[in-house]
C-alpha positions in Angstrom: 0.0 0.0 0.0 1.4 3.4 -1.0 0.1 6.5 0.7 1.0 10.1 0.7 0.1 13.1 2.9 -0.8 16.3 1.1 1.6 19.2 1.6 1.0 22.9 1.0 3.0 22.7 -2.2 4.4 19.5 -3.7 3.0 16.2 -2.4 5.0 13.1 -1.5 4.1 9.7 -0.1 5.4 6.8 2.0 5.2 3.1 2.1 3.8 0.9 4.8 1.6 3.5 6.4 -0.4 2.3 9.4 -3.9 3.8 8.7 -5.1 2.5 12.1 -2.7 4.9 13.8 -3.9 7.8 11.7 -7.7 7.9 12.2 -8.0 11.7 11.7 -8.4 12.5 8.1 -7.6 8.9 7.2 -9.9 6.2 5.9 -10.8 3.9 8.8 -12.8 1.6 6.6 -9.6 0.5 4.8 -8.4 -1.4 7.9 -10.5 -4.1 9.7 -11.3 -2.9 13.2 -12.9 -4.3 16.3 -13.5 -0.9 17.7 -16.5 1.3 16.8 -17.7 4.7 17.6 -21.1 5.1 19.3 -23.5 7.9 20.2 -26.4 7.5 22.6 -28.7 9.6 24.7 -28.4 10.0 28.5 -30.9 11.4 30.9 -29.1 14.7 30.9 -27.4 14.8 27.6 -25.6 13.0 24.7 -22.6 10.7 24.8 -20.0 10.1 22.1 -17.6 7.3 22.8 -15.1 4.8 21.4 -12.3 2.7 22.9 -10.3 5.8 23.7 -12.6 8.6 24.6 -16.0 9.3 26.2 -17.4 12.8 25.6 -20.6 14.0 27.2 -22.6 17.0 26.0 -25.7 18.6 27.5 -28.9 18.5 25.4 -28.0 22.0 24.3 -24.5 21.1 23.2 -22.2 22.1 26.2 -19.2 19.8 26.6 -19.6 18.6 30.2 -17.1 15.8 30.4 -14.3 14.2 28.5 -12.9 10.9 29.8 -9.6 9.4 28.6 -10.5 5.7 28.8 -6.9 4.2 28.8 -6.0 6.2 32.0 -9.5 6.7 33.4 -8.7 10.4 33.6 -11.3 13.2 33.5 -9.7 15.6 31.1 -11.7 18.7 32.0 -11.2 20.8 35.1 -13.3 20.0 38.1 -16.8 21.4 37.6 -16.0 23.2 34.4 -17.4 22.9 30.9 -15.2 23.1 27.8 -15.2 24.1 24.2 -16.5 27.5 25.4 -16.9 30.2 22.7 -16.0 33.6 24.1 -15.8 37.1 22.5 -13.6 39.9 23.7 -13.4 43.6 22.8 -10.4 44.0 20.4 -9.3 47.7 20.4 -5.5 48.0 20.2 -3.8 51.3 21.0 -2.0 51.5 17.7 -1.9 48.9 15.0 -5.5 47.6 14.5 -4.7 44.4 12.6 -1.4 43.6 14.4 -1.6 44.4 18.1 -3.5 42.5 20.7 -3.6 44.2 24.1 -3.4 42.2 27.4 -6.4 44.1 28.8 -8.7 42.6 26.2 -9.1 39.7 28.5 -11.1 41.8 30.9 -14.0 42.1 28.4 -14.9 38.4 28.2 -18.4 37.4 27.0 -19.4 33.8 26.7 -21.9 32.5 24.1 -23.7 29.3 24.9 -24.9 26.7 22.4 -28.7 26.4 22.0 -29.5 23.1 20.3 -27.9 19.7 19.5 -28.7 17.2 16.8 -27.2 13.7 16.1 -26.0 13.6 12.4 -24.1 10.2 12.2 -24.5 7.2 14.5 -21.5 5.0 13.6 -20.0 2.5 13.6 -16.9 4.1 11.9 -17.8 7.7 12.9 -20.3 9.5 15.0 -21.1 13.2 14.6 -23.4 15.8 16.3 -24.5 19.2 15.1 -24.7 22.1 17.5 -26.1 25.6 16.9 -24.2 28.4 18.6 -25.7 31.9 18.1 -23.2 34.7 18.5 -25.7 37.5 19.0 -25.2 40.6 16.9 -21.7 39.3 15.9 -22.8 36.4 13.7 -23.8 32.7 13.9 -22.0 29.4 14.2 -22.9 25.8 13.4 -20.6 23.3 15.1 -19.9 19.7 14.0 -18.3 17.5 16.6 -16.8 14.2 15.3 -15.4 11.1 17.0 -14.0 8.3 14.7 -13.5 4.6 15.6 -10.2 4.1 17.3 -9.4 7.8 17.3 -7.9 9.4 20.5 -8.9 12.8 19.2 -12.2 14.6 19.5 -12.6 16.9 16.4 -14.5 20.1 15.9 -15.5 21.9 12.7 -17.1 25.4 13.0 -19.1 27.0 10.2 -19.1 30.7 11.1 -20.9 33.7 9.7 -18.9 36.6 11.1 -20.1 40.2 10.8 -18.9 42.5 13.5 -16.2 45.1 14.3 -13.3 45.1 16.8 -14.2 41.8 18.4 -12.1 38.7 19.1 -13.5 35.2 19.0 -11.8 32.4 20.9 -12.5 28.9 22.2 -11.5 27.8 25.7 -10.6 24.4 27.2 -10.2 24.3 31.0 -8.3 21.0 31.6 -7.4 18.9 34.6 -3.7 19.5 34.1 -1.3 21.6 36.2 1.9 22.8 34.6 4.1 25.9 34.9 4.8 25.9 31.2 3.0 25.0 28.0 4.5 23.8 24.7 3.8 25.3 21.3 4.8 23.9 18.0 7.2 25.9 15.8 9.0 24.8 12.6 11.1 21.6 13.4 10.3 21.6 17.1 8.5 23.5 19.9 9.0 26.3 22.4 7.9 26.6 26.0 6.0 29.6 27.5 4.8 30.2 31.1 1.2 29.6 32.1 1.4 32.3 34.8 2.0 36.0 35.1 4.5 36.1 37.9 6.7 38.8 36.2 6.1 41.5 33.5 8.0 39.3 31.1 5.6 36.4 31.8 2.6 38.7 31.4 3.7 39.8 28.0 3.4 36.2 26.7 -0.4 36.1 27.2 -0.8 34.9 23.6 1.7 32.7 21.7 2.0 31.9 18.0 2.2 28.3 17.2 1.9 26.0 14.2 -0.3 22.9 14.4 -0.6 22.3 18.2 -0.3 23.6 21.7 0.2 21.2 24.7 -0.2 21.3 28.5 1.2 18.3 30.3 2.2 16.6 33.5 4.7 13.7 33.7 2.0 11.1 33.4 -0.8 12.9 31.4 -1.2 15.7 29.0 -3.7 17.5 26.7 -3.0 18.6 23.2 -5.0 21.3 21.3 -4.6 20.7 17.5 -5.4 23.4 15.0 -5.8 23.6 11.3 -4.9 27.1 10.0 -5.3 29.0 13.3 -2.0 30.0 14.9 -2.8 32.1 18.1 -2.8 30.1 21.3 -2.7 30.9 25.0 -2.4 28.8 28.2 -3.3 30.6 31.5 -3.0 28.3 34.5 -4.9 25.1 33.4 -6.8 26.6 30.5 -5.8 26.1 26.8 -7.3 28.7 24.4 -7.3 29.0 20.6 -7.9 32.3 18.8 -10.4 31.8 16.0 -11.4 35.2 14.4 -10.8 38.9 14.7 -12.5 41.9 13.1 -10.0 44.7 12.7 -11.0 47.6 10.5 -7.6 48.9 9.4 -6.0 48.7 6.9 -8.8 46.5 5.5 -12.3 47.4 6.7 -13.7 44.0 5.5 -11.0 41.7 7.0 -12.4 38.4 8.2 -16.0 39.3 7.3 -18.2 36.6 5.9 -18.1 32.8 6.0 -15.4 30.7 7.6 -14.7 27.0 8.2 -12.5 26.4 11.3 -11.2 23.0 12.4 -9.5 22.0 15.5 -9.3 18.9 17.8 -8.3 17.9 21.3 -5.9 15.0 22.0 -5.6 13.7 25.6 -2.8 11.2 26.2 -1.0 9.2 28.9 2.6 9.9 29.7 4.8 13.0 28.9 4.7 14.9 25.6 7.8 13.1 24.1 6.1 9.7 24.4 2.8 10.8 22.9 1.7 10.8 19.3 0.6 14.5 19.3 2.9 15.4 16.4 1.7 12.6 14.3 -2.0 13.3 14.9 -1.5 17.0 14.3 0.2 16.2 11.0 -2.6 13.9 10.0 -5.2 16.5 10.9 -3.6 19.1 8.7 -2.5 16.8 5.8 -5.1 14.3 4.7 -3.9 10.9 3.4 -4.3 10.2 -0.4 -2.8 7.4 -2.5 0.5 8.2 -4.3 4.1 7.0 -4.4 7.1 9.0 -3.1 8.1 10.5 0.3 5.9 12.6 2.5 5.1 13.3 6.2 5.6 10.2 8.3 7.2 9.5 11.7 10.1 7.1 12.2 10.5 7.0 15.9 10.9 10.7 16.7 12.1 11.6 13.2 9.6 13.3 10.9 10.1 13.1 7.2 8.9 16.5 6.0 8.8 16.3 2.3 10.8 15.4 -0.9 11.6 17.8 -3.7 13.7 17.8 -6.8 17.2 19.3 -6.4 17.8 22.7 -7.9 20.4 21.3 -10.3 18.0 18.6 -11.4 20.5 15.8 -10.4 18.7 14.3 -7.5 16.0 14.5 -4.8 16.1 16.4 -1.6 14.6 14.7 1.4 14.1 16.9 4.5 13.8 15.3 8.0 13.7 16.7 11.5 13.6 15.2 15.0 10.9 17.1 16.9 11.5 16.2 20.6 15.2 16.9 21.1 15.9 13.2 21.5 18.7 11.3 19.6 17.1 9.1 16.9 18.0 6.6 14.3 16.4 6.5 10.9 16.5 4.7 7.6 15.3 5.8 4.2 14.1 3.3 1.5 14.2 4.5 -2.1 12.9 2.7 -5.2 15.7 3.8 -7.5 18.5 1.5 -8.6 22.1 2.7 -8.1 21.0 5.4 -5.7 23.4 7.0 -3.2 22.9 9.7 -0.6 24.8 12.7 0.7 24.3 15.1 3.5 23.4 18.6 2.3 22.8 22.1 3.7 19.6 24.1 3.1 21.3 25.7 0.1 21.8 22.2 -1.3 25.6 22.5 -1.0 27.0 19.1 0.2 30.6 19.2 1.2 30.4 15.8 3.0 30.8 12.4 1.4 28.2 9.8 0.9 26.8 8.1 4.0 25.2 4.7 4.7 
């Protein structure tokens, strides 16, 4: 079986992909499975579950509970609901479309879901539809999906956004206590504090990240995965993802209209470096499609990023990185006869000799 993962530009592929380990954006029906996703009504709500997760929503669509079955851990903070949509005033002092001021957090307004409907009932996937009115600012239709064998609960928002100087976010208060949160950057991640003990800490109230943010303890953690949204924050035990703004300068129509926003939560046992957060975040952002070649795949902790033809046309460049700061061994199989490999720099200059 040859598979590839789509990239923003050129696409590659990889051999021997384990679809069962890539449920998000994959094709669960390709691989036989004993697990199934199920949805059923409770006295006080709706439950979505599989072998990994059990998510309970109120009849209106409020996420009341999220159980990580392998550990038995309640993922949400004690007594708190999650997936909360909140809107803040967004009036910077200077640069309307660039600056975000810390004091915007004092203007928080929460918008509650109003109705819930079951859309799919399994066994490979269950899905519910939730209506979330945003008042004078717009409307939102939310689709929550849980796939068989998937450790991720996925959310897709269809938003009509028509407002000015407002900031839409989604909040996840979690049952994790940590002084730092991790945010993905190119070829790794950075840590930022979850507190405001100093003025330097306070200035990091929002952090840019690529596909995920993470809050973890030595034996448990929670990842927040995003597709095309890059503003995160972690204050104490709450992970937040920024969804939409409505600045009016230099473009008075910026972000107005229809949007599709996708994100997911991934609870896991153990520390970050033993989890599959990077793999699931990659799967979520780059769907699997059939093709030969080299693409995004994990080999231990080494991630194959992409393949590309060399600038001089005399070979193929394969880019890899190790994302957790742990020494790793890797091997690369190619389907070309008489092929050899050399180490090269980003400018494709390779002063070193061939390697095995």
